[in-house]
LORO-810697 format. One record per atom (N, C-alpha, C, O): y, x negated, z negated; residue in three letters; atom name. Coordinates in Angstrom, 2 decimals, always signed. Layout:
REM LORO-810697
((Y,X,Z),'ALA','CA');
...
***
This chain:
REM LORO-810697
((+25.57,-62.74,+1.47),'MET','N');
((+26.85,-63.32,+1.89),'MET','CA');
((+26.70,-63.94,+3.29),'MET','C');
((+25.81,-64.74,+3.53),'MET','O');
((+27.57,-63.56,+4.17),'GLU','N');
((+27.31,-64.04,+5.57),'GLU','CA');
((+28.45,-65.12,+5.92),'GLU','C');
((+28.23,-65.91,+6.83),'GLU','O');
((+29.49,-65.16,+5.31),'ARG','N');
((+30.50,-66.21,+5.64),'ARG','CA');
((+31.27,-66.67,+4.29),'ARG','C');
((+31.37,-65.96,+3.29),'ARG','O');
((+31.72,-67.79,+4.40),'TYR','N');
((+32.61,-68.34,+3.24),'TYR','CA');
((+33.98,-68.65,+3.89),'TYR','C');
((+34.09,-69.05,+5.05),'TYR','O');
((+35.00,-68.43,+3.06),'ASP','N');
((+36.34,-68.70,+3.47),'ASP','CA');
((+37.07,-69.26,+2.19),'ASP','C');
((+37.44,-68.44,+1.35),'ASP','O');
((+37.27,-70.41,+2.02),'PRO','N');
((+37.97,-70.86,+0.68),'PRO','CA');
((+39.48,-70.30,+0.47),'PRO','C');
((+40.05,-70.50,-0.60),'PRO','O');
((+40.04,-69.67,+1.41),'LEU','N');
((+41.31,-69.14,+1.23),'LEU','CA');
((+41.19,-67.86,+0.57),'LEU','C');
((+42.20,-67.32,+0.12),'LEU','O');
((+39.98,-67.28,+0.47),'HIS','N');
((+39.75,-65.89,-0.07),'HIS','CA');
((+38.56,-66.06,-1.12),'HIS','C');
((+37.49,-66.57,-0.79),'HIS','O');
((+38.83,-65.60,-2.40),'ALA','N');
((+37.63,-65.69,-3.31),'ALA','CA');
((+36.49,-64.88,-2.91),'ALA','C');
((+36.69,-63.73,-2.51),'ALA','O');
((+35.24,-65.37,-2.97),'PRO','N');
((+34.05,-64.57,-2.76),'PRO','CA');
((+33.92,-63.58,-3.70),'PRO','C');
((+34.41,-63.74,-4.82),'PRO','O');
((+33.26,-62.47,-3.36),'ASP','N');
((+32.93,-61.56,-4.38),'ASP','CA');
((+32.00,-62.09,-5.28),'ASP','C');
((+30.94,-62.55,-4.86),'ASP','O');
((+32.34,-62.06,-6.68),'PRO','N');
((+31.58,-62.88,-7.80),'PRO','CA');
((+30.07,-62.46,-7.65),'PRO','C');
((+29.22,-63.35,-7.57),'PRO','O');
((+29.71,-61.18,-7.62),'ALA','N');
((+28.42,-60.67,-7.71),'ALA','CA');
((+27.64,-61.23,-6.40),'ALA','C');
((+26.52,-61.74,-6.51),'ALA','O');
((+28.22,-61.11,-5.29),'GLU','N');
((+27.60,-61.49,-4.10),'GLU','CA');
((+27.38,-63.08,-4.14),'GLU','C');
((+26.34,-63.59,-3.71),'GLU','O');
((+28.38,-63.80,-4.65),'TRP','N');
((+28.30,-65.26,-4.67),'TRP','CA');
((+27.14,-65.68,-5.55),'TRP','C');
((+26.45,-66.64,-5.21),'TRP','O');
((+26.90,-65.02,-6.67),'LEU','N');
((+25.92,-65.38,-7.64),'LEU','CA');
((+24.47,-64.89,-7.14),'LEU','C');
((+23.44,-65.46,-7.52),'LEU','O');
((+24.46,-63.94,-6.38),'GLU','N');
((+23.22,-63.35,-5.77),'GLU','CA');
((+22.77,-64.29,-4.60),'GLU','C');
((+21.57,-64.29,-4.30),'GLU','O');
((+23.71,-65.13,-3.90),'THR','N');
((+23.27,-66.02,-2.95),'THR','CA');
((+22.76,-67.19,-3.50),'THR','C');
((+23.31,-67.77,-4.44),'THR','O');
((+21.58,-67.64,-2.86),'ASP','N');
((+20.95,-68.78,-3.24),'ASP','CA');
((+21.88,-70.07,-3.10),'ASP','C');
((+22.65,-70.12,-2.14),'ASP','O');
((+21.84,-71.06,-3.96),'GLU','N');
((+22.70,-72.16,-3.99),'GLU','CA');
((+22.66,-72.98,-2.60),'GLU','C');
((+23.66,-73.45,-2.06),'GLU','O');
((+21.47,-73.06,-2.16),'ASP','N');
((+21.30,-73.89,-0.74),'ASP','CA');
((+22.05,-73.11,+0.29),'ASP','C');
((+22.65,-73.74,+1.16),'ASP','O');
((+22.08,-71.87,+0.28),'GLU','N');
((+22.71,-70.95,+1.23),'GLU','CA');
((+24.16,-71.07,+1.16),'GLU','C');
((+24.85,-71.10,+2.18),'GLU','O');
((+24.70,-71.14,-0.17),'ARG','N');
((+26.08,-71.29,-0.40),'ARG','CA');
((+26.56,-72.62,+0.13),'ARG','C');
((+27.68,-72.68,+0.65),'ARG','O');
((+25.82,-73.68,+0.03),'ILE','N');
((+26.22,-75.07,+0.58),'ILE','CA');
((+26.20,-74.82,+2.08),'ILE','C');
((+27.15,-75.26,+2.73),'ILE','O');
((+25.33,-74.25,+2.65),'ILE','N');
((+25.32,-74.12,+4.23),'ILE','CA');
((+26.48,-73.32,+4.67),'ILE','C');
((+27.04,-73.62,+5.72),'ILE','O');
((+26.90,-72.26,+3.89),'LEU','N');
((+28.11,-71.46,+4.22),'LEU','CA');
((+29.35,-72.30,+4.17),'LEU','C');
((+30.21,-72.21,+5.04),'LEU','O');
((+29.43,-73.18,+3.06),'VAL','N');
((+30.59,-74.00,+3.01),'VAL','CA');
((+30.76,-74.88,+4.10),'VAL','C');
((+31.83,-75.02,+4.68),'VAL','O');
((+29.58,-75.56,+4.42),'ARG','N');
((+29.54,-76.49,+5.55),'ARG','CA');
((+29.74,-75.91,+6.85),'ARG','C');
((+30.30,-76.58,+7.72),'ARG','O');
((+29.31,-74.67,+7.08),'ASP','N');
((+29.73,-73.96,+8.28),'ASP','CA');
((+31.18,-73.68,+8.40),'ASP','C');
((+31.75,-73.80,+9.48),'ASP','O');
((+31.86,-73.26,+7.23),'TYR','N');
((+33.25,-73.18,+7.30),'TYR','CA');
((+33.97,-74.23,+7.71),'TYR','C');
((+34.91,-74.11,+8.51),'TYR','O');
((+33.58,-75.42,+7.19),'HIS','N');
((+34.30,-76.68,+7.56),'HIS','CA');
((+34.01,-77.14,+9.02),'HIS','C');
((+34.83,-77.77,+9.70),'HIS','O');
((+32.83,-76.77,+9.43),'ARG','N');
((+32.49,-77.15,+10.87),'ARG','CA');
((+33.34,-76.15,+11.67),'ARG','C');
((+33.97,-76.57,+12.64),'ARG','O');
((+33.39,-74.96,+11.35),'ARG','N');
((+34.26,-73.95,+12.29),'ARG','CA');
((+35.66,-74.39,+12.24),'ARG','C');
((+36.31,-74.28,+13.28),'ARG','O');
((+36.29,-74.93,+11.09),'ALA','N');
((+37.60,-75.38,+10.99),'ALA','CA');
((+37.76,-76.69,+11.48),'ALA','C');
((+38.83,-77.28,+11.30),'ALA','O');
((+36.72,-77.27,+12.15),'LYS','N');
((+36.74,-78.69,+12.63),'LYS','CA');
((+37.34,-79.66,+11.74),'LYS','C');
((+38.16,-80.46,+12.18),'LYS','O');
((+36.98,-79.66,+10.49),'VAL','N');
((+37.39,-80.44,+9.42),'VAL','CA');
((+36.36,-81.72,+9.49),'VAL','C');
((+35.16,-81.48,+9.36),'VAL','O');
((+36.72,-82.89,+9.65),'LYS','N');
((+35.87,-84.12,+9.59),'LYS','CA');
((+35.78,-84.54,+8.21),'LYS','C');
((+36.76,-84.73,+7.49),'LYS','O');
((+34.44,-84.69,+7.81),'LEU','N');
((+34.28,-85.13,+6.26),'LEU','CA');
((+33.31,-86.26,+6.43),'LEU','C');
((+32.40,-86.28,+7.26),'LEU','O');
((+33.62,-87.25,+5.51),'PRO','N');
((+32.61,-88.41,+5.40),'PRO','CA');
((+31.14,-87.99,+4.97),'PRO','C');
((+30.13,-88.52,+5.44),'PRO','O');
((+31.15,-87.05,+4.11),'ASN','N');
((+29.86,-86.47,+3.60),'ASN','CA');
((+29.91,-85.00,+3.51),'ASN','C');
((+30.22,-84.47,+2.44),'ASN','O');
((+29.63,-84.33,+4.48),'ALA','N');
((+29.72,-82.81,+4.43),'ALA','CA');
((+29.00,-82.24,+3.38),'ALA','C');
((+29.52,-81.34,+2.71),'ALA','O');
((+27.75,-82.69,+3.13),'ARG','N');
((+26.81,-82.12,+1.97),'ARG','CA');
((+27.50,-82.20,+0.62),'ARG','C');
((+27.60,-81.20,-0.10),'ARG','O');
((+27.97,-83.37,+0.29),'VAL','N');
((+28.59,-83.60,-0.96),'VAL','CA');
((+29.84,-82.75,-1.02),'VAL','C');
((+29.98,-81.96,-1.96),'VAL','O');
((+30.69,-82.86,-0.14),'HIS','N');
((+31.81,-82.06,+0.01),'HIS','CA');
((+31.57,-80.53,-0.20),'HIS','C');
((+32.27,-79.94,-1.03),'HIS','O');
((+30.72,-79.94,+0.43),'ALA','N');
((+30.20,-78.61,+0.33),'ALA','CA');
((+29.64,-78.42,-1.05),'ALA','C');
((+29.89,-77.37,-1.64),'ALA','O');
((+28.93,-79.30,-1.58),'THR','N');
((+28.24,-79.10,-2.99),'THR','CA');
((+29.39,-78.92,-3.99),'THR','C');
((+29.36,-78.04,-4.84),'THR','O');
((+30.40,-79.77,-3.86),'ILE','N');
((+31.56,-79.80,-4.89),'ILE','CA');
((+32.18,-78.43,-4.77),'ILE','C');
((+32.43,-77.78,-5.78),'ILE','O');
((+32.47,-77.90,-3.39),'HIS','N');
((+33.08,-76.65,-3.28),'HIS','CA');
((+32.25,-75.59,-4.06),'HIS','C');
((+32.78,-74.77,-4.82),'HIS','O');
((+30.97,-75.65,-3.80),'VAL','N');
((+30.03,-74.57,-4.41),'VAL','CA');
((+30.12,-74.62,-5.99),'VAL','C');
((+30.22,-73.57,-6.62),'VAL','O');
((+30.09,-75.93,-6.67),'VAL','N');
((+30.13,-76.06,-7.94),'VAL','CA');
((+31.52,-75.41,-8.46),'VAL','C');
((+31.52,-74.60,-9.39),'VAL','O');
((+32.58,-75.80,-7.86),'VAL','N');
((+34.00,-75.20,-8.35),'VAL','CA');
((+34.01,-73.74,-8.11),'VAL','C');
((+34.53,-73.03,-8.97),'VAL','O');
((+33.50,-73.19,-7.04),'GLU','N');
((+33.45,-71.76,-6.76),'GLU','CA');
((+32.71,-71.09,-7.95),'GLU','C');
((+33.18,-70.15,-8.58),'GLU','O');
((+31.51,-71.66,-8.19),'SER','N');
((+30.64,-71.07,-9.20),'SER','CA');
((+31.37,-71.19,-10.70),'SER','C');
((+31.19,-70.31,-11.54),'SER','O');
((+32.10,-72.20,-10.92),'GLN','N');
((+32.84,-72.34,-12.17),'GLN','CA');
((+33.95,-71.26,-12.30),'GLN','C');
((+34.26,-70.78,-13.39),'GLN','O');
((+34.52,-70.91,-11.15),'ILE','N');
((+35.51,-69.85,-11.07),'ILE','CA');
((+34.86,-68.65,-11.48),'ILE','C');
((+35.39,-67.98,-12.37),'ILE','O');
((+33.82,-68.30,-10.96),'VAL','N');
((+33.09,-67.06,-11.19),'VAL','CA');
((+32.71,-67.02,-12.72),'VAL','C');
((+32.56,-65.93,-13.26),'VAL','O');
((+32.56,-68.10,-13.37),'LEU','N');
((+32.11,-68.06,-14.88),'LEU','CA');
((+33.30,-67.51,-15.64),'LEU','C');
((+33.14,-67.24,-16.83),'LEU','O');
((+34.51,-67.30,-15.05),'GLY','N');
((+35.67,-66.70,-15.74),'GLY','CA');
((+36.26,-67.71,-16.73),'GLY','C');
((+36.49,-68.85,-16.36),'GLY','O');
((+36.52,-67.32,-17.96),'ASP','N');
((+37.21,-68.17,-18.90),'ASP','CA');
((+36.22,-69.19,-19.65),'ASP','C');
((+36.67,-69.83,-20.60),'ASP','O');
((+35.01,-69.35,-19.28),'GLU','N');
((+34.14,-70.12,-19.95),'GLU','CA');
((+34.64,-71.63,-19.75),'GLU','C');
((+34.51,-72.48,-20.63),'GLU','O');
((+35.20,-71.86,-18.57),'LEU','N');
((+35.89,-73.24,-18.31),'LEU','CA');
((+37.20,-72.81,-17.81),'LEU','C');
((+37.35,-71.67,-17.37),'LEU','O');
((+38.18,-73.68,-17.85),'PRO','N');
((+39.63,-73.40,-17.35),'PRO','CA');
((+39.69,-73.42,-15.87),'PRO','C');
((+40.82,-73.44,-15.38),'PRO','O');
((+38.60,-73.41,-15.03),'VAL','N');
((+38.74,-73.62,-13.76),'VAL','CA');
((+39.44,-72.47,-12.97),'VAL','C');
((+40.32,-72.73,-12.15),'VAL','O');
((+39.04,-71.28,-13.21),'ARG','N');
((+39.77,-70.10,-12.61),'ARG','CA');
((+41.28,-70.17,-12.95),'ARG','C');
((+42.10,-70.06,-12.03),'ARG','O');
((+41.66,-70.34,-14.16),'ARG','N');
((+43.09,-70.45,-14.54),'ARG','CA');
((+43.72,-71.62,-13.85),'ARG','C');
((+44.88,-71.53,-13.44),'ARG','O');
((+43.01,-72.76,-13.70),'THR','N');
((+43.67,-73.97,-13.01),'THR','CA');
((+43.90,-73.62,-11.59),'THR','C');
((+44.96,-73.93,-11.05),'THR','O');
((+42.98,-73.02,-10.96),'VAL','N');
((+43.19,-72.69,-9.59),'VAL','CA');
((+44.35,-71.77,-9.36),'VAL','C');
((+45.16,-71.98,-8.46),'VAL','O');
((+44.43,-70.73,-10.20),'ALA','N');
((+45.49,-69.80,-10.13),'ALA','CA');
((+46.94,-70.47,-10.46),'ALA','C');
((+47.95,-70.18,-9.82),'ALA','O');
((+46.92,-71.32,-11.46),'ARG','N');
((+48.09,-72.09,-11.60),'ARG','CA');
((+48.51,-73.02,-10.48),'ARG','C');
((+49.71,-73.09,-10.21),'ARG','O');
((+47.64,-73.72,-9.81),'LEU','N');
((+47.86,-74.66,-8.76),'LEU','CA');
((+48.49,-73.80,-7.54),'LEU','C');
((+49.47,-74.20,-6.90),'LEU','O');
((+47.82,-72.58,-7.27),'GLN','N');
((+48.32,-71.66,-6.37),'GLN','CA');
((+49.70,-71.39,-6.63),'GLN','C');
((+50.53,-71.46,-5.72),'GLN','O');
((+50.02,-71.07,-7.88),'ALA','N');
((+51.38,-70.70,-8.34),'ALA','CA');
((+52.40,-71.85,-8.01),'ALA','C');
((+53.57,-71.64,-7.69),'ALA','O');
((+51.78,-73.12,-8.14),'GLU','N');
((+52.63,-74.20,-7.74),'GLU','CA');
((+52.84,-74.61,-6.40),'GLU','C');
((+53.57,-75.54,-6.07),'GLU','O');
((+52.12,-73.83,-5.55),'GLY','N');
((+52.42,-73.99,-4.15),'GLY','CA');
((+51.22,-74.49,-3.29),'GLY','C');
((+51.36,-74.74,-2.09),'GLY','O');
((+50.07,-74.63,-3.93),'LEU','N');
((+48.81,-75.02,-3.10),'LEU','CA');
((+48.13,-73.77,-2.62),'LEU','C');
((+48.19,-72.75,-3.30),'LEU','O');
((+47.51,-73.79,-1.50),'ASP','N');
((+46.71,-72.65,-1.06),'ASP','CA');
((+45.41,-72.79,-1.80),'ASP','C');
((+45.14,-73.82,-2.40),'ASP','O');
((+44.54,-71.66,-1.75),'ARG','N');
((+43.45,-71.70,-2.57),'ARG','CA');
((+42.43,-72.90,-2.18),'ARG','C');
((+41.78,-73.52,-3.02),'ARG','O');
((+42.41,-73.12,-0.89),'HIS','N');
((+41.49,-74.28,-0.34),'HIS','CA');
((+41.94,-75.66,-1.03),'HIS','C');
((+41.13,-76.45,-1.51),'HIS','O');
((+43.24,-75.83,-1.02),'GLU','N');
((+43.73,-77.00,-1.58),'GLU','CA');
((+43.47,-77.04,-3.12),'GLU','C');
((+43.03,-78.08,-3.63),'GLU','O');
((+43.70,-76.07,-3.78),'ALA','N');
((+43.44,-75.89,-5.22),'ALA','CA');
((+42.02,-76.23,-5.55),'ALA','C');
((+41.78,-76.96,-6.51),'ALA','O');
((+41.00,-75.70,-4.76),'ILE','N');
((+39.73,-76.01,-4.83),'ILE','CA');
((+39.43,-77.56,-4.74),'ILE','C');
((+38.64,-78.12,-5.49),'ILE','O');
((+40.09,-78.13,-3.82),'HIS','N');
((+39.89,-79.68,-3.53),'HIS','CA');
((+40.44,-80.33,-4.77),'HIS','C');
((+39.80,-81.24,-5.30),'HIS','O');
((+41.64,-79.91,-5.28),'ALA','N');
((+42.18,-80.60,-6.40),'ALA','CA');
((+41.27,-80.59,-7.58),'ALA','C');
((+41.01,-81.63,-8.19),'ALA','O');
((+40.78,-79.40,-7.92),'VAL','N');
((+39.66,-79.30,-9.07),'VAL','CA');
((+38.47,-79.94,-8.66),'VAL','C');
((+37.80,-80.43,-9.57),'VAL','O');
((+38.03,-80.06,-7.41),'GLY','N');
((+36.93,-80.75,-7.06),'GLY','CA');
((+37.05,-82.29,-7.14),'GLY','C');
((+36.06,-83.02,-7.28),'GLY','O');
((+38.27,-82.73,-7.06),'LEU','N');
((+38.52,-84.22,-7.21),'LEU','CA');
((+38.28,-84.50,-8.68),'LEU','C');
((+37.55,-85.41,-9.04),'LEU','O');
((+38.97,-83.63,-9.61),'VAL','N');
((+38.77,-83.90,-11.03),'VAL','CA');
((+37.29,-83.85,-11.39),'VAL','C');
((+36.80,-84.67,-12.16),'VAL','O');
((+36.57,-82.84,-10.79),'LEU','N');
((+35.11,-82.70,-11.17),'LEU','CA');
((+34.43,-83.90,-10.75),'LEU','C');
((+33.61,-84.44,-11.50),'LEU','O');
((+34.75,-84.39,-9.48),'ALA','N');
((+33.99,-85.60,-8.98),'ALA','CA');
((+34.16,-86.85,-9.83),'ALA','C');
((+33.24,-87.62,-10.09),'ALA','O');
((+35.53,-87.01,-10.27),'GLU','N');
((+35.76,-88.08,-11.13),'GLU','CA');
((+35.13,-87.94,-12.52),'GLU','C');
((+34.64,-88.92,-13.10),'GLU','O');
((+35.16,-86.81,-13.00),'HIS','N');
((+34.38,-86.50,-14.32),'HIS','CA');
((+32.99,-86.82,-14.21),'HIS','C');
((+32.42,-87.45,-15.09),'HIS','O');
((+32.35,-86.37,-13.05),'MET','N');
((+30.92,-86.63,-12.94),'MET','CA');
((+30.62,-88.18,-12.78),'MET','C');
((+29.60,-88.71,-13.23),'MET','O');
((+31.51,-88.80,-12.15),'TYR','N');
((+31.32,-90.25,-11.89),'TYR','CA');
((+31.45,-91.04,-13.31),'TYR','C');
((+30.66,-91.91,-13.67),'TYR','O');
((+32.51,-90.61,-14.03),'ASP','N');
((+32.54,-91.17,-15.41),'ASP','CA');
((+31.36,-90.78,-16.22),'ASP','C');
((+30.94,-91.62,-17.01),'ASP','O');
((+30.77,-89.66,-16.14),'LEU','N');
((+29.60,-89.33,-17.03),'LEU','CA');
((+28.50,-90.18,-16.55),'LEU','C');
((+27.76,-90.65,-17.41),'LEU','O');
((+28.29,-90.46,-15.25),'MET','N');
((+27.18,-91.28,-14.76),'MET','CA');
((+27.30,-92.79,-15.07),'MET','C');
((+26.31,-93.51,-15.14),'MET','O');
((+28.51,-93.20,-15.27),'THR','N');
((+28.70,-94.69,-15.51),'THR','CA');
((+28.78,-94.98,-16.89),'THR','C');
((+28.43,-96.10,-17.26),'THR','O');
((+29.21,-94.09,-17.78),'THR','N');
((+29.47,-94.38,-19.27),'THR','CA');
((+28.13,-93.94,-20.10),'THR','C');
((+28.01,-94.38,-21.24),'THR','O');
((+27.25,-93.21,-19.64),'GLY','N');
((+26.11,-92.79,-20.22),'GLY','CA');
((+26.32,-91.63,-21.17),'GLY','C');
((+27.31,-90.90,-21.04),'GLY','O');
((+25.49,-91.44,-22.07),'PRO','N');
((+25.50,-90.26,-23.07),'PRO','CA');
((+26.87,-90.22,-23.86),'PRO','C');
((+27.43,-91.28,-24.16),'PRO','O');
((+27.37,-89.08,-24.16),'GLN','N');
((+28.57,-88.86,-24.97),'GLN','CA');
((+28.36,-88.45,-26.19),'GLN','C');
((+27.38,-87.72,-26.40),'GLN','O');
((+29.20,-88.81,-27.23),'LYS','N');
((+28.99,-88.32,-28.56),'LYS','CA');
((+29.67,-86.99,-28.74),'LYS','C');
((+29.31,-86.29,-29.69),'LYS','O');
((+30.57,-86.61,-27.96),'THR','N');
((+31.30,-85.37,-27.94),'THR','CA');
((+30.99,-84.53,-26.62),'THR','C');
((+30.41,-85.04,-25.66),'THR','O');
((+31.39,-83.29,-26.63),'ASP','N');
((+31.13,-82.40,-25.47),'ASP','CA');
((+31.82,-82.93,-24.30),'ASP','C');
((+33.05,-83.00,-24.32),'ASP','O');
((+31.11,-83.31,-23.23),'PRO','N');
((+31.80,-83.90,-22.07),'PRO','CA');
((+32.65,-83.02,-21.37),'PRO','C');
((+33.45,-83.49,-20.56),'PRO','O');
((+32.58,-81.69,-21.59),'ASN','N');
((+33.36,-80.70,-20.96),'ASN','CA');
((+34.76,-80.64,-21.48),'ASN','C');
((+35.68,-80.20,-20.80),'ASN','O');
((+34.91,-81.10,-22.72),'GLU','N');
((+36.18,-81.13,-23.51),'GLU','CA');
((+37.13,-81.99,-22.56),'GLU','C');
((+38.22,-81.56,-22.20),'GLU','O');
((+36.65,-83.24,-22.18),'PHE','N');
((+37.44,-84.03,-21.34),'PHE','CA');
((+37.74,-83.59,-20.00),'PHE','C');
((+38.84,-83.85,-19.51),'PHE','O');
((+36.70,-82.83,-19.24),'TYR','N');
((+36.86,-82.16,-18.07),'TYR','CA');
((+37.93,-81.07,-18.24),'TYR','C');
((+38.83,-80.98,-17.41),'TYR','O');
((+37.87,-80.21,-19.31),'SER','N');
((+38.77,-79.17,-19.46),'SER','CA');
((+40.16,-79.75,-19.66),'SER','C');
((+41.07,-79.29,-18.97),'SER','O');
((+40.41,-80.67,-20.50),'ALA','N');
((+41.65,-81.31,-20.72),'ALA','CA');
((+42.28,-81.91,-19.46),'ALA','C');
((+43.50,-81.89,-19.30),'ALA','O');
((+41.43,-82.47,-18.55),'SER','N');
((+41.87,-82.92,-17.25),'SER','CA');
((+42.49,-81.82,-16.38),'SER','C');
((+43.52,-81.91,-15.71),'SER','O');
((+41.71,-80.81,-16.50),'LEU','N');
((+42.11,-79.62,-15.59),'LEU','CA');
((+43.40,-79.12,-16.13),'LEU','C');
((+44.31,-78.90,-15.33),'LEU','O');
((+43.59,-78.90,-17.39),'GLU','N');
((+44.87,-78.38,-17.97),'GLU','CA');
((+45.93,-79.26,-17.64),'GLU','C');
((+47.04,-78.73,-17.48),'GLU','O');
((+45.82,-80.55,-17.49),'LYS','N');
((+46.87,-81.39,-17.15),'LYS','CA');
((+47.11,-81.43,-15.57),'LYS','C');
((+48.18,-81.86,-15.15),'LYS','O');
((+46.19,-81.01,-14.76),'LEU','N');
((+46.29,-81.20,-13.36),'LEU','CA');
((+47.44,-80.36,-12.84),'LEU','C');
((+47.60,-79.22,-13.27),'LEU','O');
((+48.30,-80.90,-11.86),'THR','N');
((+49.39,-80.22,-11.29),'THR','CA');
((+49.20,-80.35,-9.75),'THR','C');
((+48.44,-81.18,-9.26),'THR','O');
((+49.90,-79.52,-9.06),'ALA','N');
((+49.92,-79.57,-7.59),'ALA','CA');
((+50.52,-80.84,-7.02),'ALA','C');
((+50.14,-81.37,-5.97),'ALA','O');
((+51.55,-81.30,-7.86),'GLU','N');
((+52.18,-82.63,-7.52),'GLU','CA');
((+51.04,-83.76,-7.69),'GLU','C');
((+50.94,-84.64,-6.84),'GLU','O');
((+50.25,-83.72,-8.72),'ASP','N');
((+49.27,-84.70,-8.86),'ASP','CA');
((+48.37,-84.60,-7.51),'ASP','C');
((+48.13,-85.60,-6.83),'ASP','O');
((+47.95,-83.47,-7.23),'TRP','N');
((+47.03,-83.48,-5.96),'TRP','CA');
((+47.73,-83.94,-4.80),'TRP','C');
((+47.09,-84.65,-4.03),'TRP','O');
((+49.03,-83.65,-4.51),'ARG','N');
((+49.66,-84.13,-3.42),'ARG','CA');
((+49.75,-85.62,-3.41),'ARG','C');
((+49.60,-86.24,-2.36),'ARG','O');
((+49.97,-86.20,-4.51),'ARG','N');
((+50.00,-87.65,-4.63),'ARG','CA');
((+48.79,-88.33,-4.41),'ARG','C');
((+48.72,-89.44,-3.89),'ARG','O');
((+47.65,-87.53,-4.88),'ALA','N');
((+46.24,-88.12,-4.71),'ALA','CA');
((+45.91,-88.17,-3.15),'ALA','C');
((+45.19,-89.05,-2.68),'ALA','O');
((+46.40,-87.28,-2.49),'ARG','N');
((+46.07,-87.14,-1.02),'ARG','CA');
((+46.63,-88.29,-0.32),'ARG','C');
((+46.49,-88.40,+0.90),'ARG','O');
***
């Protein structure tokens, strides 16, 4: 994989064949080329990579479906990835601060994604 563009889904096989560190570099390069100023480019790129990887998993998690729904609600693909990334970051923070869970922590993440709307993302920005 030579370039990343969040407006276009990467080829799933090529994405999975690319080393994770290289994926992060490709995402950082995209944002640098787009002149997007970020408080922490590595964390931002890492969240992009996680969301893209979850999309590639298909229906194992509702991420691909959520991104498609958000796009149908008017977000471009990049914005939809950011919206899912925000839910992911909040979920990770909650997991780190509350400790071990008695239930599957992905259930809450999945439920949060199912409720997420384009309007929620616009308000959060």
